[in-house]
C-alpha positions as a LaTeX table, in Angstrom:
\begin{tabular}{lrrr}
\hline
Residue & $x$ (\AA) & $y$ (\AA) & $z$ (\AA) \\
\hline
Met1 & 264.14 & $-13.60$ & 185.54 \\
Ser2 & 263.39 & $-9.83$ & 184.41 \\
Thr3 & 265.97 & $-7.27$ & 184.50 \\
Ser4 & 264.22 & $-5.57$ & 187.27 \\
Asp5 & 264.91 & $-8.67$ & 189.64 \\
Leu6 & 268.37 & $-8.91$ & 188.13 \\
Ile7 & 268.62 & $-5.29$ & 189.85 \\
Arg8 & 267.39 & $-5.93$ & 192.81 \\
Glu9 & 269.41 & $-9.25$ & 193.32 \\
Leu10 & 272.61 & $-7.19$ & 192.48 \\
Cys11 & 271.18 & $-4.32$ & 195.07 \\
Cys12 & 270.95 & $-6.80$ & 197.67 \\
Lys13 & 274.40 & $-8.49$ & 197.03 \\
Gln14 & 276.00 & $-4.54$ & 196.59 \\
Asn15 & 274.61 & $-3.70$ & 199.74 \\
Ile16 & 272.90 & $-0.77$ & 198.74 \\
Ser17 & 269.36 & 0.32 & 198.75 \\
Leu18 & 266.90 & 0.84 & 195.79 \\
Ala19 & 266.14 & 4.26 & 197.04 \\
Lys20 & 269.88 & 4.97 & 197.33 \\
Leu21 & 270.82 & 3.45 & 193.86 \\
Ala22 & 267.79 & 6.06 & 192.77 \\
Arg23 & 269.74 & 8.77 & 194.03 \\
Arg24 & 272.99 & 7.61 & 192.61 \\
Ile25 & 271.66 & 7.47 & 189.00 \\
Gly26 & 270.07 & 11.22 & 189.51 \\
Gln27 & 266.48 & 9.86 & 189.81 \\
Ser28 & 263.48 & 9.63 & 192.40 \\
Lys29 & 262.73 & 6.79 & 194.49 \\
Gln30 & 259.50 & 6.44 & 193.42 \\
Asn31 & 260.45 & 6.97 & 189.44 \\
Leu32 & 263.18 & 4.24 & 189.53 \\
Tyr33 & 260.26 & 2.13 & 191.67 \\
Lys34 & 257.73 & 2.52 & 188.39 \\
Lys35 & 259.95 & 1.85 & 186.13 \\
Met36 & 261.09 & $-1.25$ & 187.87 \\
Leu37 & 257.59 & $-2.15$ & 187.96 \\
Arg38 & 256.91 & $-2.02$ & 184.64 \\
Asp39 & 260.10 & $-2.99$ & 183.65 \\
Thr40 & 260.93 & 0.10 & 181.47 \\
Leu41 & 264.43 & 0.93 & 182.15 \\
Thr42 & 266.25 & 2.17 & 179.10 \\
Leu43 & 269.33 & 0.99 & 178.31 \\
Asp44 & 271.16 & 3.96 & 179.47 \\
Glu45 & 269.97 & 3.65 & 182.93 \\
Ile46 & 271.06 & 0.21 & 182.69 \\
Lys47 & 274.26 & 1.40 & 182.00 \\
Gln48 & 274.11 & 3.83 & 184.41 \\
Ile49 & 273.02 & 1.15 & 186.99 \\
Ala50 & 276.00 & $-1.17$ & 186.23 \\
Asp51 & 278.39 & 2.09 & 186.75 \\
Val52 & 276.90 & 2.87 & 190.30 \\
Leu53 & 277.07 & $-0.99$ & 191.49 \\
Gly54 & 280.82 & $-1.71$ & 190.47 \\
Val55 & 279.45 & $-4.53$ & 187.65 \\
Lys56 & 280.20 & $-5.09$ & 184.24 \\
Phe57 & 276.89 & $-4.87$ & 181.84 \\
Glu58 & 277.07 & $-7.19$ & 178.68 \\
Gln59 & 274.26 & $-7.15$ & 176.12 \\
Ser60 & 274.50 & $-9.45$ & 173.17 \\
Phe61 & 273.14 & $-11.15$ & 169.94 \\
Thr62 & 273.86 & $-14.40$ & 168.76 \\
Leu63 & 273.89 & $-15.32$ & 165.32 \\
Ser64 & 272.32 & $-18.97$ & 164.10 \\
Ser65 & 276.67 & $-19.73$ & 163.67 \\
Gly66 & 277.03 & $-19.19$ & 167.31 \\
Glu67 & 279.01 & $-16.45$ & 167.04 \\
Gln68 & 278.05 & $-13.62$ & 169.48 \\
Met69 & 278.05 & $-9.70$ & 169.28 \\
Lys70 & 278.29 & $-7.97$ & 172.46 \\
Ile71 & 277.57 & $-4.66$ & 173.84 \\
Val72 & 280.03 & $-4.37$ & 176.85 \\
Asn73 & 279.55 & $-1.22$ & 179.39 \\
Gly74 & 282.59 & $-1.10$ & 182.07 \\
\hline
\end{tabular}
Protein backbone atom coordinates (compact mmCIF):
# COMPACT_ATOMS: atom_id res chain seq x y z
CA MET A 1 0.00 0.00 0.00
CA SER A 2 1.41 3.39 -0.94
CA THR A 3 1.65 6.39 1.36
CA SER A 4 -1.13 8.06 -0.63
CA ASP A 5 -3.37 5.01 -0.19
CA LEU A 6 -2.74 5.09 3.55
CA ILE A 7 -3.61 8.79 3.72
CA ARG A 8 -6.84 8.21 1.80
CA GLU A 9 -7.77 5.41 4.19
CA LEU A 10 -6.93 7.56 7.23
CA CYS A 11 -9.06 10.40 5.87
CA CYS A 12 -11.94 8.00 5.42
CA LYS A 13 -11.57 6.66 8.97
CA GLN A 14 -11.26 10.19 10.39
CA ASN A 15 -14.21 11.39 8.29
CA ILE A 16 -12.28 14.20 6.57
CA SER A 17 -12.20 14.89 2.86
CA LEU A 18 -8.95 15.31 0.95
CA ALA A 19 -10.04 18.85 0.09
CA LYS A 20 -10.45 19.70 3.79
CA LEU A 21 -7.12 18.04 4.58
CA ALA A 22 -5.44 20.13 1.90
CA ARG A 23 -6.84 23.34 3.38
CA ARG A 24 -5.72 22.37 6.87
CA ILE A 25 -2.13 21.80 5.73
CA GLY A 26 -2.09 25.02 3.72
CA GLN A 27 -2.21 23.56 0.22
CA SER A 28 -4.66 23.75 -2.62
CA LYS A 29 -6.78 20.69 -3.27
CA GLN A 30 -5.24 20.37 -6.72
CA ASN A 31 -1.68 20.47 -5.39
CA LEU A 32 -2.36 17.80 -2.77
CA TYR A 33 -4.13 15.59 -5.33
CA LYS A 34 -1.17 15.85 -7.72
CA LYS A 35 1.33 14.99 -4.99
CA MET A 36 -0.76 12.03 -3.90
CA LEU A 37 -1.20 10.85 -7.49
CA ARG A 38 2.56 10.94 -8.02
CA ASP A 39 3.26 9.75 -4.45
CA THR A 40 5.65 12.69 -3.96
CA LEU A 41 4.62 13.95 -0.53
CA THR A 42 7.57 15.12 1.56
CA LEU A 43 8.29 13.86 5.04
CA ASP A 44 7.31 17.26 6.46
CA GLU A 45 3.97 17.12 4.61
CA ILE A 46 3.31 13.62 5.93
CA LYS A 47 4.04 14.84 9.47
CA GLN A 48 1.62 17.77 8.96
CA ILE A 49 -1.03 15.37 7.71
CA ALA A 50 -0.55 13.16 10.78
CA ASP A 51 -0.94 16.19 13.05
CA VAL A 52 -4.12 17.32 11.27
CA LEU A 53 -5.60 13.82 11.41
CA GLY A 54 -4.63 13.39 15.06
CA VAL A 55 -2.57 10.25 14.48
CA LYS A 56 0.98 9.24 15.33
CA PHE A 57 3.40 8.89 12.41
CA GLU A 58 6.41 6.60 12.75
CA GLN A 59 9.24 5.94 10.36
CA SER A 60 11.96 3.43 11.14
CA PHE A 61 15.07 1.65 9.99
CA THR A 62 15.57 -1.99 10.96
CA LEU A 63 19.14 -3.17 11.35
CA SER A 64 20.17 -6.72 10.45
CA SER A 65 20.27 -7.46 14.21
CA GLY A 66 16.57 -6.64 14.39
CA GLU A 67 17.16 -3.39 16.28
CA GLN A 68 14.85 -0.61 15.14
CA MET A 69 15.70 3.06 14.94
CA LYS A 70 12.50 5.12 14.78
CA ILE A 71 11.52 8.63 13.85
CA VAL A 72 8.31 9.38 15.71
CA ASN A 73 5.95 12.30 15.24
CA GLY A 74 3.10 12.87 17.64
